[in-house]
C-alpha positions as semicolon CSV with decimal commas, in nm:
position;residue;x (nm);y (nm);z (nm)
1;M;0,632;2,153;-0,316
2;R;0,460;1,995;-0,626
3;A;0,161;1,797;-0,606
4;W;-0,041;1,665;-0,821
5;V;-0,424;1,571;-0,861
6;Y;-0,506;1,253;-1,132
7;I;-0,794;1,053;-1,251
8;L;-0,783;0,705;-1,342
9;A;-1,021;0,515;-1,581
10;S;-1,072;0,167;-1,606
11;V;-1,107;0,190;-1,992
12;A;-1,247;0,501;-2,172
13;R;-1,563;0,585;-2,000
14;G;-1,510;0,380;-1,791
15;T;-1,487;0,345;-1,378
16;L;-1,307;0,642;-1,219
17;Y;-1,099;0,717;-0,948
18;V;-0,954;1,074;-0,858
19;G;-0,666;1,094;-0,661
20;V;-0,376;1,326;-0,526
21;T;-0,009;1,272;-0,472
22;S;0,328;1,460;-0,431
23;D;0,471;1,198;-0,678
24;L;0,257;1,132;-1,019
25;S;0,488;0,864;-1,181
26;R;0,519;0,673;-0,875
27;R;0,173;0,672;-0,758
28;V;0,038;0,586;-1,112
29;Y;0,294;0,283;-1,118
30;E;0,190;0,152;-0,760
31;H;-0,188;0,168;-0,901
32;R;-0,096;-0,015;-1,229
33;E;0,109;-0,280;-1,093
34;G;-0,176;-0,336;-0,776
35;L;0,082;-0,238;-0,527
36;I;-0,196;-0,037;-0,370
37;P;-0,500;-0,233;-0,214
38;G;-0,872;-0,080;-0,247
39;F;-1,083;0,056;-0,512
40;T;-0,818;0,053;-0,813
41;K;-0,698;-0,274;-0,769
42;T;-1,041;-0,469;-0,729
43;Y;-1,164;-0,251;-1,007
44;G;-0,876;-0,240;-1,243
45;V;-0,868;0,132;-1,285
46;K;-0,473;0,168;-1,395
47;M;-0,511;0,408;-1,667
48;L;-0,390;0,780;-1,623
49;V;-0,631;0,999;-1,824
50;Y;-0,635;1,329;-1,667
51;Y;-0,335;1,501;-1,443
52;E;-0,298;1,874;-1,296
53;P;-0,029;2,016;-1,127
54;H;-0,071;2,242;-0,792
55;D;0,209;2,444;-0,615
56;S;0,149;2,335;-0,307
57;I;-0,041;1,963;-0,130
58;S;-0,303;2,160;0,019
59;A;-0,413;2,336;-0,291
60;A;-0,419;1,982;-0,484
61;I;-0,582;1,838;-0,160
62;Q;-0,859;2,091;-0,187
63;R;-0,911;2,039;-0,572
64;E;-0,946;1,657;-0,529
65;K;-1,216;1,719;-0,300
66;N;-1,397;1,947;-0,551
67;I;-1,373;1,682;-0,818
68;K;-1,453;1,403;-0,601
69;H;-1,803;1,610;-0,552
70;W;-1,866;1,686;-0,913
71;S;-2,108;1,486;-1,144
72;R;-1,983;1,180;-1,345
73;A;-2,070;1,390;-1,629
74;W;-1,857;1,695;-1,475
75;K;-1,548;1,451;-1,455
76;I;-1,572;1,341;-1,816
77;E;-1,611;1,673;-1,938
78;L;-1,272;1,772;-1,738
79;I;-1,107;1,452;-1,921
80;E;-1,189;1,508;-2,231
81;K;-1,072;1,896;-2,255
82;M;-0,722;1,752;-2,204
83;N;-0,781;1,405;-2,327
84;P;-1,014;1,398;-2,568
85;G;-0,890;1,002;-2,706
86;W;-0,860;0,906;-2,360
87;R;-0,518;0,826;-2,414
88;D;-0,320;0,645;-2,122
89;L;-0,108;0,963;-2,023
90;W;0,161;0,782;-1,777
91;K;0,449;0,742;-2,020
92;E;0,413;1,101;-2,061
93;T;0,479;1,152;-1,654
94;M;0,782;0,900;-1,665
95;A;0,958;1,177;-1,886
């Protein structure tokens, strides 16, 4: 089963959220529409700025846990390697 680790941001270099899912486009849609109560809805964290695929949900969960323990600077560096302009990548996941 394919799984994804993703990072959402409120704005470029703004508030960050790290998550994991088996359906990236559905999950980001839920965040964007405010369908999920909690952190992302409260802080307006809706912009997909980073994602990476994994072959299993267990691998994705482990990677998510690792990234969540990283410093903010490391998370920003990870995002900027893939997405230096902090574009909203959500439309790319819909294709």
